[in-house]
Each structure stands twice: as C-alpha cells, then as structure tokens.
C-alpha positions in Angstrom: 50.1 129.7 87.1 50.1 125.6 88.0 53.1 125.3 90.7 55.2 123.3 88.2 54.9 125.5 85.9 56.2 128.8 87.6 60.2 129.3 86.5 62.6 127.9 88.8 66.3 128.9 90.1 69.2 126.9 90.6 72.9 126.7 90.7 73.8 125.3 87.6 76.9 125.0 85.7 76.4 126.5 82.2 78.3 125.1 78.9 78.5 126.5 75.5 79.7 125.1 72.3 80.6 126.2 69.2 82.0 124.5 65.6 85.1 126.7 64.6 84.7 127.8 60.5 81.2 126.8 60.5 80.3 129.7 58.5 82.8 128.9 56.3 81.9 125.5 55.8 78.1 126.9 55.1 79.1 129.0 52.9 81.4 126.7 50.5 78.7 123.8 51.2 75.7 124.0 52.6 75.2 120.1 52.3 78.1 119.1 54.4 77.4 121.8 57.0 73.7 120.6 57.5 74.8 117.2 58.0 77.5 118.0 60.2 75.0 119.5 62.5 72.3 116.3 62.4 75.9 114.4 62.8 76.6 116.2 66.2 73.3 116.6 67.9 73.5 112.1 67.4 77.0 111.7 68.6 76.8 114.3 71.8 73.5 113.7 73.2 74.1 110.4 74.4 77.7 111.7 76.1 75.9 114.6 77.6 72.7 112.9 78.7 75.3 110.0 80.3 77.0 112.7 82.9 73.1 113.5 83.7 73.6 116.9 81.5 70.8 118.4 79.4 70.0 119.8 75.9 68.6 123.0 76.4 68.1 124.2 73.3 70.6 124.6 69.4 71.8 128.1 68.4 72.7 127.6 64.8 75.7 125.1 65.2 76.4 125.4 69.1 74.8 123.7 72.2 73.2 125.2 74.9 73.5 122.2 77.5 73.0 122.4 81.5 74.3 120.4 84.6 74.0 120.0 88.3 77.6 120.5 89.1 81.2 121.5 87.5 82.8 118.3 87.8 80.1 116.5 85.6 79.9 120.1 83.3 83.7 119.3 82.5 84.2 116.1 82.1 81.2 115.8 79.7 83.0 118.2 78.2 86.3 116.5 78.0 84.4 113.3 76.8 83.0 115.4 73.8 85.8 117.1 72.7 87.7 113.3 72.7 84.4 112.2 70.4 84.4 115.2 68.5 88.4 115.3 67.6 87.6 111.9 65.5 85.1 113.8 62.8 86.4 116.2 59.8 85.6 119.7 60.6 83.7 119.1 63.5 86.1 121.3 65.4 84.4 122.4 68.8 85.5 125.5 71.4 83.7 124.3 74.3 83.4 127.6 77.5 82.0 126.6 80.8 81.0 129.0 83.8 78.8 128.3 87.2 75.7 130.7 88.9 72.2 130.9 90.0 70.0 130.7 86.9 66.5 130.5 85.9 65.3 127.8 84.2 61.9 128.4 82.4 60.6 125.4 80.6 63.4 124.4 78.2 65.3 127.9 78.5 68.1 128.6 80.6 67.7 133.0 82.2 70.2 135.2 84.2 73.8 137.0 84.0 75.7 134.1 84.0 74.4 132.4 80.8 75.9 135.5 79.3 78.9 135.1 80.8 78.8 131.6 80.3 78.4 132.4 76.4 81.2 135.4 76.4 84.1 132.7 77.6 83.3 129.9 74.9 85.5 131.9 72.4 88.4 132.2 74.4 88.7 128.4 74.2 91.1 127.3 71.7 89.6 125.0 69.2 89.2 121.1 70.5 89.8 122.6 73.9 87.8 124.1 77.0 88.0 127.2 79.0 86.0 128.0 81.7 85.3 130.7 84.5 86.9 131.1 88.1 83.4 129.9 89.8 84.4 126.3 87.8 87.9 126.4 88.7 87.4 126.9 92.0 85.4 123.8 92.0 87.2 121.0 90.5 90.5 122.5 92.0 90.9 119.8 94.8 90.2 117.1 91.4 94.0 116.4 91.3 93.2 115.2 87.5 92.1 118.3 86.5 94.8 120.5 85.3 94.3 124.0 84.4 96.2 127.2 83.6 95.0 130.4 83.7 94.3 132.7 80.8 93.4 136.2 82.1 90.4 139.0 82.6 87.8 138.9 79.9 86.4 142.2 79.0 83.3 141.8 79.8 80.6 144.6 79.0 78.3 145.2 81.4 78.6 142.9 83.2 79.4 143.3 87.5 81.1 139.9 88.4 84.6 139.1 88.4 85.8 136.8 86.3 88.2 135.1 85.1 88.8 132.6 82.5 90.9 129.4 82.9 91.8 126.6 80.2 92.2 123.2 80.6 95.5 121.6 79.9 95.2 118.2 81.0 93.5 114.7 79.1 95.0 115.8 76.4 93.6 119.4 75.7 95.0 122.1 74.0 95.8 125.4 75.7 94.6 128.6 74.6 97.0 130.7 72.6 97.6 133.6 74.5 98.5 135.4 71.3 95.0 135.0 69.3 92.3 136.7 72.2 94.8 138.6 73.9 93.0 141.3 72.5 90.1 140.1 74.0 91.7 140.4 77.9 91.6 143.3 80.2 95.5 143.7 80.4 96.4 142.7 83.9 100.2 144.1 84.4 101.4 143.7 87.5 103.2 146.1 89.6 106.5 144.3 89.5 106.7 144.2 85.9 106.8 148.4 86.3 108.7 147.9 89.6 111.4 145.4 89.3 112.9 146.5 86.0 113.3 149.9 87.6 115.3 148.6 90.3 117.5 145.7 88.4 118.0 149.3 86.0 119.6 151.2 88.9 121.2 148.3 90.8 123.1 147.8 87.0 123.7 151.0 86.3 125.1 152.0 89.8 127.0 148.1 90.1 130.1 150.1 89.6 130.2 153.3 91.3 129.6 152.6 95.1 133.2 151.1 95.9 132.5 148.2 97.6 133.9 145.4 99.7 133.8 141.6 98.4 132.5 139.3 100.7 133.1 136.1 98.3 136.6 134.9 97.5 136.8 134.7 93.7 139.7 132.9 91.2 140.0 131.8 87.7 142.3 128.6 86.9 143.8 129.5 84.1 144.7 126.1 81.4 147.3 124.2 82.5 150.9 124.9 80.7 152.2 121.4 79.6 156.1 122.2 79.1 158.2 119.6 77.2 157.0 116.3 75.2 154.3 117.6 72.5 152.2 114.3 73.0 151.7 115.1 76.2 149.3 118.4 75.4 146.6 116.5 76.2 146.6 116.7 80.0 145.8 120.6 79.6 142.6 119.0 79.8 143.0 117.9 83.4 142.3 121.7 84.5 138.1 121.0 83.9 138.6 118.8 86.1 140.2 120.9 88.2 137.3 124.1 88.1 135.1 121.4 88.4 136.2 120.0 91.4 137.0 123.1 93.2 134.0 124.6 92.3 132.1 122.1 94.1 133.5 121.6 97.1 133.8 125.5 98.4 129.8 126.4 96.9 128.5 129.3 98.2 132.3 130.7 99.5 133.7 130.4 96.2 133.8 132.3 93.2 135.5 130.3 90.0 135.2 131.1 86.8 133.8 128.5 84.2 136.2 126.5 81.6 134.0 128.3 79.2 135.8 132.0 79.7 139.0 130.1 81.2 139.8 128.6 77.3 139.1 132.0 75.6 142.2 133.4 77.2 144.4 130.0 77.3 148.1 131.2 76.3 147.3 134.6 76.0 150.3 136.8 77.2 148.1 140.0 79.1 148.7 141.4 82.4 147.4 139.3 85.3 145.4 142.6 86.4 144.5 142.5 82.8 143.4 139.3 83.3 141.7 139.9 86.5 139.6 142.5 85.3 138.6 140.5 82.2 137.1 137.6 84.4 136.3 139.7 87.3 138.6 137.9 89.7 140.7 138.8 92.5 143.0 135.7 92.1 144.6 133.9 89.1 145.8 130.2 89.5 148.4 129.2 87.0 150.3 125.8 86.9 153.0 123.6 84.3 153.8 120.3 84.2 156.6 118.8 82.3 157.6 115.1 82.0 160.9 114.1 84.5 162.2 110.6 84.5 158.9 108.4 85.2 156.5 111.1 86.2 156.5 114.9 86.0 157.4 117.9 87.5 154.0 120.1 88.9 154.8 123.4 89.8 151.9 126.2 90.6 150.9 129.8 91.8 148.2 131.9 93.3 148.4 135.4 92.2 147.1 138.7 93.4 145.4 140.0 90.5 145.9 143.7 91.3 148.9 143.4 92.5 150.7 141.4 91.0 151.9 139.6 94.6 152.5 135.7 94.8 150.4 134.0 97.3 152.0 130.8 97.1 153.9 129.1 94.8 155.0 125.5 95.0 156.5 122.8 93.2 155.6 118.8 93.0 157.1 115.5 91.7 153.9 113.3 90.3 154.2 109.7 89.6 153.3 109.1 86.0 150.3 106.5 87.4 149.2 109.9 89.8 147.7 112.0 87.8 144.4 111.6 89.0 146.2 112.9 92.7 146.8 116.7 91.0 143.5 117.8 91.0 142.9 117.2 94.7 146.4 118.3 95.2 145.6 121.7 94.1 141.9 122.0 95.1 144.1 121.9 98.7 146.6 124.4 97.7 143.8 126.7 96.1 141.6 126.6 99.4 144.8 126.9 101.8 145.7 129.8 99.9 142.3 131.3 100.5 142.9 131.3 104.1 139.2 129.0 103.0 137.9 125.9 105.1 136.0 123.1 103.2 132.7 122.4 105.0 132.5 119.0 103.4 136.2 118.2 101.8 136.6 116.1 98.3 136.1 112.7 97.8 139.0 111.4 96.1 137.7 108.8 94.4 140.7 106.3 92.5 140.5 106.1 89.9 141.9 103.3 87.4 145.2 105.4 85.8 144.9 104.2 83.0 141.4 104.9 82.5 142.0 108.4 83.5 144.3 108.9 80.8 142.0 108.1 78.1 139.8 110.1 79.4 141.8 113.0 79.6 143.0 112.1 75.9 139.1 111.6 74.7 138.8 115.0 75.7 141.5 116.7 74.4 140.8 114.6 70.9 137.0 116.2 70.8 138.2 119.3 71.6 140.5 119.3 68.9 138.0 117.5 66.7 136.9 119.5 63.4 134.7 116.5 61.8 133.0 114.1 62.9 135.1 111.1 61.9 137.0 112.5 64.7 134.3 112.9 67.2 133.9 109.3 66.7 137.5 108.7 67.7 137.1 111.1 70.5 134.0 109.2 71.3 135.4 105.7 71.6 138.5 106.9 73.7 135.5 107.7 76.3 133.6 104.7 75.9 136.8 103.0 76.9 137.6 104.8 80.0 134.5 104.3 81.4 134.3 100.5 80.4 137.9 100.3 82.7 136.4 102.3 85.7 132.5 103.2 85.7 133.3 104.9 88.7 134.6 107.9 87.0 131.1 109.5 86.2 132.9 112.9 84.6 133.9 110.6 82.0 129.7 109.1 81.7 129.4 112.9 81.6 131.5 114.1 78.8 130.6 111.3 76.4 126.8 112.0 77.1 128.2 115.4 76.2 129.5 114.9 73.3 126.6 112.4 71.8 124.0 115.4 72.9 126.7 117.9 70.2 126.3 115.1 67.7 122.4 114.7 67.6 122.8 111.3 69.4 120.2 111.8 72.2 119.1 108.5 72.6 122.7 107.2 73.6 123.2 110.4 75.6 120.5 110.0 77.8 122.0 107.2 78.3 125.2 108.7 79.6 123.5 111.2 82.2 121.2 108.3 83.6 124.3 106.1 83.8 126.1 109.1 85.7 122.9 109.7 87.7 122.7 106.6 88.8 126.3 105.5 89.5 126.5 109.3 91.7 123.5 108.3 93.5 125.7 104.9 94.9 129.1 107.4 95.4 126.6 109.4 97.3 127.6 112.4 95.0 125.5 116.0 95.5 127.0 117.9 92.9 127.3 115.1 90.0 123.8 113.9 91.1 122.8 117.2 90.6 124.8 117.9 87.7 123.5 115.1 86.0 119.6 116.3 86.1 120.8 119.4 85.5 122.7 117.5 81.5 119.0 114.9 81.4 116.8 119.0 82.0 118.6 120.3 79.0 118.6 117.0 77.0 114.4 117.3 76.9 114.8 120.4 76.2 116.6 120.2 73.2 114.2 117.0 72.3 111.1 119.9 72.8 109.9 117.3 75.8 109.6 120.1 78.4 108.0 118.2 81.6 110.7 115.4 82.1 112.8 118.7 81.5 111.4 120.9 83.9 110.9 118.3 86.5 114.5 117.3 86.6 115.5 121.4 86.5 113.5 121.7 89.6 115.3 118.6 90.9 118.1 119.6 90.4 117.9 122.8 91.6 116.8 121.6 94.9 120.1 119.7 95.6 122.1 122.9 94.9 120.3 125.2 96.6 120.2 122.6 99.8 124.1 123.0 98.6 124.4 126.3 98.8 126.1 126.5 95.1 124.8 129.9 94.0 127.0 129.9 90.4 124.9 126.6 89.8 121.6 127.7 91.0 121.7 130.8 88.8 122.7 128.5 85.7 119.9 126.2 86.6 117.7 129.5 86.8 118.5 130.6 83.7 117.7 126.8 82.3 114.7 127.3 83.3 113.7 130.5 82.2 115.1 129.5 78.6 112.3 127.1 79.2 109.5 128.9 79.8 110.8 131.2 77.4 110.2 128.6 74.7 106.7 127.8 75.8 105.8 131.4 75.7 105.1 131.5 79.3 106.8 134.8 79.2 105.9 136.0 83.2 107.7 132.8 84.0 110.8 133.2 82.6 110.8 136.8 83.4 110.6 135.2 87.2 113.5 132.8 86.5 115.2 135.5 84.5 114.7 137.8 87.7 116.0 135.7 90.4 118.9 134.2 88.3 120.0 138.1 88.5 119.6 139.0 91.6 121.5 134.8 92.5 124.5 136.7 90.4 124.5 139.9 91.6 124.4 138.2 95.5 127.5 136.1 94.4 129.1 139.4 92.6 130.1 137.5 89.5 129.4 140.5 86.2 129.5 137.5 83.3 126.2 136.2 84.7 125.1 139.7 85.4 125.7 140.6 81.9 125.0 137.2 80.5 121.3 137.6 82.6 120.2 141.0 82.1 120.9 140.5 78.7 117.8 138.0 78.1 115.8 139.9 80.5 115.9 142.3 77.3 115.6 139.5 74.7 112.3 139.1 77.0 111.0 143.1 77.0 111.6 142.5 73.1 109.7 139.3 72.3 107.3 141.4 74.8 107.2 144.1 71.8 108.7 146.9 74.7 111.3 147.6 72.3 113.0 150.7 74.3 112.6 148.8 77.6 114.7 146.2 75.9 116.9 148.8 74.7 117.7 149.9 77.8 118.7 146.4 79.0 121.2 146.0 76.0 122.5 149.1 77.2 123.4 148.0 80.7 124.4 144.9 79.6 126.9 146.6 77.0 128.6 148.6 79.6 129.5 145.4 82.1 130.9 143.6 78.6 133.3 146.4 78.2 134.6 147.3 81.2 135.9 143.2 80.9 136.4 142.9 78.0 133.6 140.4 76.8 134.6 141.3 73.3 132.7 138.4 72.0 129.6 138.8 74.3 129.5 142.7 73.6 129.4 141.5 69.6 126.5 139.6 69.6 124.0 142.7 72.5 124.9 144.7 69.4 123.6 142.1 66.8 120.5 142.2 69.6 120.3 145.8 69.6 120.7 146.0 65.6 117.4 142.9 66.2 115.5 145.3 68.3 115.8 148.3 65.8 114.6 146.1 63.4 111.6 145.3 64.3 110.9 148.7 65.5 111.3 149.5 61.9 114.4 151.9 62.7 116.3 151.0 60.4 119.1 153.0 60.1 120.3 152.3 63.5 119.6 148.6 62.6 122.9 149.2 60.4 124.4 150.4 62.5 124.2 148.4 65.0 124.7 145.2 62.7 128.0 146.8 61.3 130.2 147.6 64.5 128.8 143.8 65.6 130.1 142.7 62.0 133.5 144.5 62.8 134.0 142.9 65.9 132.8 139.8 64.6 135.9 139.5 62.3 138.1 140.3 64.1 137.4 137.7 66.5 137.2 135.5 63.0 133.9 134.1 64.2 132.4 132.8 61.0 128.9 131.6 62.6 127.9 134.8 64.1 129.4 136.9 61.4 127.2 134.8 59.0 124.0 135.9 60.7 124.8 139.4 61.1 125.5 139.8 57.6 122.4 138.3 56.8 120.2 140.7 59.3 122.3 143.5 58.2 121.3 142.7 54.2 117.6 142.5 55.1 117.4 146.0 56.9 119.7 147.7 53.8 116.7 146.4 51.7 114.6 148.0 53.9 116.5 150.9 54.1 116.3 150.5 49.7 120.7 149.5 49.7 119.8 146.7 47.6 123.3 146.5 46.1 124.9 146.7 49.6 122.0 144.2 50.4 123.0 141.9 47.7 126.8 142.3 48.5 126.3 141.2 52.2 123.5 138.5 51.5 126.4 136.9 48.7 128.9 137.3 51.4 126.9 135.3 53.8 126.0 131.9 51.2 129.6 131.5 51.2 130.3 131.1 54.6 126.9 128.5 54.8 128.3 126.7 51.8 132.3 126.4 53.4 130.1 124.8 56.8 128.1 122.8 53.6 124.8 123.9 55.9 121.6 123.4 53.6 119.5 125.5 55.6 121.7 127.9 55.9 122.2 128.3 52.2 118.8 128.0 51.3 117.6 131.3 53.5 120.4 133.3 51.3 119.7 131.8 48.5 115.9 132.9 49.2 117.4 136.8 50.0 119.4 137.2 47.6 116.5 136.7 44.7 114.6 139.4 46.8 117.6 141.6 46.7 117.4 141.0 43.0 113.9 141.7 42.7 113.7 145.1 44.2 116.4 146.0 41.5 114.2 144.4 39.3 116.3 141.9 37.6 114.0 139.1 37.8 115.9 136.4 35.6 118.6 136.4 38.3 115.2 136.5 41.0 113.8 134.1 40.1 116.8 131.7 39.8 117.8 132.2 43.6 114.3 131.7 44.9 113.6 128.8 42.7 117.0 126.9 44.4 115.8 128.2 47.6 112.4 126.3 47.3 113.7 123.6 45.7 115.9 122.8 48.9 112.2 123.6 51.3 110.8 121.3 49.0 113.5 118.5 49.7 113.8 119.4 52.8 109.7 118.3 53.3 106.7 118.9 55.7 109.0 121.3 58.6 110.3 123.8 55.4 107.2 124.1 54.4 106.0 127.4 56.0 109.4 128.3 54.8 108.4 127.8 51.0 104.8 130.1 51.7 107.4 133.0 52.2 109.3 131.9 48.8 106.8 131.4 46.6 105.0 134.4 47.1 108.0 136.2 45.7 107.9 133.7 42.9 104.4 134.7 42.4 105.1 138.3 42.8 108.1 138.5 40.2 106.4 136.3 37.1 103.5 138.5 37.1 105.5 141.4 37.1 107.5 139.6 34.8 104.8 139.0 32.6 104.9 135.3 32.8 101.5 134.3 34.0 101.5 130.5 33.4 104.1 130.6 36.0 102.6 132.8 38.1 99.7 130.5 38.2 101.5 127.7 38.6 103.0 129.0 41.8 100.0 130.6 42.9 98.6 126.8 43.3 101.4 125.8 44.9 100.7 128.3 47.4 97.5 127.6 48.0 98.1 124.4 48.4 100.7 124.6 50.9 98.8 127.2 52.7 95.9 125.0 53.5 97.5 123.0 55.6 100.7 124.7 57.0 100.7 128.8 58.8 103.4 131.1 57.5 106.0 132.0 59.9 105.4 135.1 61.8 107.9 137.7 60.6 106.3 136.6 57.1 103.2 137.1 57.5 102.6 141.1 56.5 104.9 140.6 53.1 103.8 137.8 52.3 100.1 138.3 52.0 101.0 141.8 50.4 103.0 140.1 47.9 99.6 137.8 47.5 97.4 140.4 47.2 99.9 142.4 44.2 99.3 139.0 42.7 95.4 138.5 42.7 94.9 142.1 42.5 96.9 141.9 38.9 95.8 138.6 37.8 91.9 140.8 38.3 91.3 138.2 41.1 89.7 141.1 43.8 88.3 138.6 45.8 91.0 136.9 46.8 93.4 140.4 47.0 90.7 141.8 49.1 91.4 138.9 52.0 95.1 139.2 51.9 95.2 143.0 52.2 93.0 142.1 55.4 95.3 139.9 56.3 98.5 142.0 55.8 96.6 144.7 57.2 95.0 143.4 60.3 98.7 141.9 61.3 99.6 145.3 61.3 97.5 146.8 63.6 97.5 143.5 65.5 101.2 144.1 66.4 101.3 147.5 66.5 98.7 147.6 69.2 100.7 145.5 71.2 103.8 147.9 71.2 104.3 149.4 74.6 106.1 151.9 74.0 103.7 155.2 72.1 106.7 156.6 70.2 108.5 153.3 69.3 104.3 151.9 67.7 104.6 155.4 65.4 107.9 154.1 64.5 107.0 150.9 63.6 103.4 152.5 61.8 105.9 154.5 59.8 107.4 151.9 57.8 106.9 152.1 54.4 105.2 148.9 53.7 103.0 149.7 56.2 101.7 152.9 55.0 101.1 151.6 51.6 99.3 148.9 53.0 96.9 151.4 55.1 97.3 153.8 52.3 95.0 150.9 49.9 93.2 149.8 52.8 91.5 153.0 53.8 90.4 153.7 50.6 
C-alpha cells in the first residue's frame, strides 16, 4: 500500500449536523425536502471551507465535518447557524467533540467520532452542543459563553463525557426538560444533606433555648392625634424604619414596614405584638399639633414584660418635621445601649418638599384608583422639583410608576436616585437603587441586567454587613434564577438567604425562605419534600400568628397535593386556606384559591360544588374588572357544565372565554388551545358536526404556531384524541393519544418519590389514557 494511502491518526474536532423535522418534511413534500438538501450543501460548503474545515460526508440530511482546531469548529458552527436561521425549514442541531481519529480517505473513524454523533441530539434547534474536550479548548476565549447541560447516557463509551451548550452569539440554550431523559442523574450530595440539615434546624429552632445575640425592635406606626388633615404625617414611620435599619446594619433587627402596617391601630397586647413580629422591643410614638408646631412623644417598651425602657417628649417646629426621624433614631439607639458605627447622615431637606413627600406617600397608600394615584405622583414630582436631594422621594416615585406598569418612567427615577445617592455618598440608597433597578429589569424579563444590578446591590450590602438586605437580595436573585429555570442556582441562593436569616434570628424571613424552598422542591417534582418544607413554614407562621401568610402556604400545600393527584387532601387544604382568607377579607387570594378548589373538585367529581366555587370566583374577578381572570373563570365554568353534560351552558361559557382570549391576541393563544379542545369535544358529544369541524380547524391553525401550556397538555391531547376518534380520523386520534400518554410517562418519571409517582399514575384520567394506549 502506498504511504499516502495509509490511514492516518490525528487530533481533530468533529462536527455533526442534523436537520430538525426533516423526516416529517420528507413525508409531507419529498421535492421540497430534496431541494432543502441541495440548498444546505450550496450554502454551507463555502462557510466550512472558509473556516479551514472539510466536509467528509453527507449522511441523509446530516453532515460530518472535520477541523484541525476546536476553535475553528465552533466558529464555523456559529456561522452555519447564523445563515441557517434565515432559511425556512433549515433548522439545524449541531454537536462538536474533539479527539483522536483515523482518517481513511474521505472517511473518519474512531471512538471519538461516535461520541460526536451522540452529542448532536443535545443541541437545541438552531443551537450548538459541545463536549468537555471542546469546552476546555475554548474556555480561555472570552467571546464564547457556555452552560452546562449534563452527563449523557452513552453506553459502550469509556470516556467521561460532559456536554455544554453555547449560549453566546445569539444561540439558543438547550432546554433541560427536553433532554433530561437522556442525561445521567447527577444529584449533588448537598441535594440530600442540606435539606436534612435545614429541616432539622428549623424543627429544633424553637425547642432549644437561646439567648438573642442581636437586638430587635418593631417601630409601630406613629399615632397622629388631633387634626384629621395631619394624618399624612404617620408616613414618617416608614422613613424612621428605613434609617434605623441603615444606621445599624448587622447589629439591630428592625421589623419591615409591611409587617408593622398590618398591626396599625391594633388593640393587641404588647407581648402579643412582640410575638407576632418576633422582636424584643416595641417602639411607639405620637404627634399632635400644638401652636406653630407639634408635640412629639415616644416610648420604648420591653415586649415580654411591658416595662418602659424610656419615655420622652419634645416640641418640634412645623418646619422641622424632617428632624423627627433623626431624633427618634438617636433615642432608640441609646435606649437599646447600642452605638452607631458611622452615624446617620443628617441631610437637611427643603421643609415644603419634605411635607409634599409625606402627603404623596399618604395619598398613594389610600388611593383606590389610577386618578388618585396620578395625583399622589404629581405631589411626589413637586417634592423632587423642590429638592432633588430627597432620594427617598425619587425611589418612592419610581415604585409608584413601577406598580402602575409605567416601567420606562420607573427606570428613569431609579437611575436618578442612583446618581444622586452616589453624589451624596449614601451607600444605603445606592444599594437600594440598584436593588430596585434589578427588580424592574426582572419584571421586564431583562434577566442579564437584572442579575448584574442585584449582584452590585448584594456587594454593597455585604460590605455594610447589612444582613437583612443581603438576605432580601439573595431571595431576589433566587427568584430570578427560578424564572430562568436555573433551578440549582435558585435553590443555592434560597439556602443562603435562609442561613442568613437564621443567623440574624429573623423568623419572618426564615418562614418566607423555607416556603420558597418548598416551592422549589414542588417544581422539581419532589412533592413529599415540598410538603415537609411547607409544614415547617406553617409551624413558624403559626407561632408568629402570621395568619395572612399561613393562608398562602395552605394554598401552596393544596397545589402540591393537586399536582400529585391526591385531590381529597388538596380540597382539604384549599378549604382551610379559603376560611382564613375570608376572615382577612383577602379577595385576591380568595379568588385564586376558589379557582384552585373548583379544579380539584372537578377531579373528585363534585361538579356542582366546583360550579358554585367557579361562579363565586367570577363574581370577585368582575369586581376587579380583571379581564384575564374573568376569561379563565368562564372557561372553568364551561368545563364544570361539560362535566354535568349540560352542553349548551358549557358552550356558552367556553365561547365567552375563547372570544376574550382571541381579543387579547397571540400572547393568549396557548390558552385558546385548551378552550378550543373543550369546545370541540363538547360539540362532538352534542352531535354538532359542523361546529366540531370549525373548532378543530381553529385548533389546528393555532397549534401550528403555538404550544399549549404545560398544565393543559394531557387533557388537551386527550380531548382531541376523543374528537378525532369519534369523527373517524384514526390517524390523528392515534397521534393525540400518543402525545397524552407520553406526557404522563414523562412526568411520572420526573417524580422523585415512588409513592408520589404511584399516586400520580392512579389518577382516573391517567389510567383511562394508559388503558386505551395499551389496547
């Protein structure tokens, strides 16, 4: 054999490409599929050559490429996806691996070639997946950003392979939900250890006597005596809480305004207030107009004994209202025998600006419509115009815009407060402005800048040793990661926030973060562990008398049992939640839980009970004029009537829901899919064949471009299976049956606990679908 014709060994980067959906396209239109292959070759060969690559062979619709370096292979793959993205039906997956191969003419063989071929399916359509060998080679190149996908299940491969996807250059990220079945379960040790540590820690938290290491105080809302028009002055309380928290970070726990506001004008005993707010001391103050000023009175009380630590009284001039905060801060600090490390900056504000600021806060808090909001916002603008050193006014006006959905204006105010805080060298408000910006970006789904702002805020709070705000910011970061479905990182930050709150002895925050960790396990299909965390959260809430949040966690428990398929337990928890929300007159929370309860009752065949609860929820939604909630409740009522075989009533409400979803536009078309599936099955059972075909046609048109909501996939596909089965379209029926069956199997495999999995599979609908599939 001539020397040149001998197979050669060399290190190479191997690239595999594959056209997504090519088989389906071929079955539908062979000519179009053949043209696509030709066009792919014509477009991609020049790109491959320009990156010093070689097209070794075409394998059906896929290509096998070879490069001398991993960097060249990655750069070429990015360029290929960029051009492929502009071509209809040329949706490529690309996988890259690097290793030693044998080149034999136009063929390439070796174990590493097989590995490369098996990496390609882990790419997102339009994306690029790479092995750890390629990752190591391109890691020093800052222009490439990658994300871990996991370890693939590769039988017969001795190498330790880890897969990443490239997330820079506009490439889509691999969805773990779509490839998780092909990955090894790499459960980190902390996944098992930390939950046990936390559960043990929370359970014993109240059993082990402990001496508080950090002083704690609740600043109750200031009592305004005398003139009704002076009531706006009570909002001074919020500034007092903010400044008191800021001046002693890490040394003093101060109850947050939202927690204190719930107990405004309460007739509870001091000891009970201390218990509910989890503090040692209660601070009370009052203000009463007298002559050309005000009499200011205050006292600090030891919660357990009711003993006064001090009682003080002053006269404050009308134009000296801004001095009240610093006077009270100094008194509380000295009364607690604490020493402020840096002291509080006493910035003198324009007296008129400060009064406008207080009035704006008060009017906004009392507002019940947008016109009143606008008037309050106008007052806050006037305050800022008079004195732009009033950073608190800028932050509050930004929050007003944020809550009214005027995000551009909110962003301007937060940027203004940030710049002014930097000018004043006010680190607390610098960090707070950054945190507010992070929340705004998160709301707008601008997750990268949101994370950047949160991290900046966290850095400043860390330097200040402000543990309370550190925990709050970690919680904000966890929520962001949770929304990005980066669940491990979300859990990591929730655990950090929990440990921070535990070290700071803040039971209210501990309860909140334990609840959030429960949500994490719920969404990770670890239902039993989620319930354990919710129960721990309930224990703390019960001890604190936190009735409002107790009701929310009961609702969460109901949702976990619902997803598990234990509808009896689900109904029990929803009813308990509703009972509390009725006592609190929490109409929004009640509305949500009534809907949840009705859905569980449908599964438990209590259709009349479900109908009554859906109609009650509709009444509440109408009172808020919430069109989205109204439409969802119309659909729920339609489904209840369907279950009662009252098809005319079912059609009336389902059509009302569909009309609203259609009017709301494409953002709600995924909801239309579910509604149309119910309309179709209702019509076919009612013998309305023409209507059935119209609903199926609309369904098919939307289903081409929109995917149904995850929670609707099983029932929606089952409905459409029945529709096509009853109308004689066996092929389509089989496809929908397969979709519903595979979704059940996929979800059941995700459920961590065996008993929970069996409970899920025992749901009657799931058993019906499985029985038909197995025929």
